[in-house]
C-alpha angles and dihedrals in degrees: 000000000000122000142198123225117243127199134184123229115244130185115288091042091280123143122211122200117258097181128257141310126205119259111261116260095231135050116271125233114210119190133191113198125199122231090208110143122213115207122194110224126214092255091056097255123118131242122202121216122191112202122212091263099059100188146354133214119244124226121278121219115211122193121205121187124213095357126193125243089244092056093049091048091051092053092044089052092051090051095045093047096042089233118184107222139188117215115197111201127212090263092051098255114146121221108192121187145067138309102233104179145359127206116197124201112199119205100223112230094024114100114240095341114142137160111212134204112197126191116215123191114205119213124215092249 
């Protein structure tokens, strides 16, 4: 099974390794949304205003099948502590931000077998 590296943010904008997480079992959709504002003018035309913060990144939902207890505990700890993390993917892309929630689906009758959907919020830096 392939993995992604995960690091925790420390003071001084330094990240220290916190091991690996499995690659999600579904494709990820990443979205960048403009903060462009459209203002309707008195004559019916439109004016476009670009604020100082020009865009934001939408949340990313990651799905993991048949997760381990250790993986779920790691994600729960990041959420509980409000840890800023950097995920380095297999193609060297960096996802920097916060895990904001985790939804577990337990397969009743199977011991410690859960699918997990995790929401990750990227920051601009």
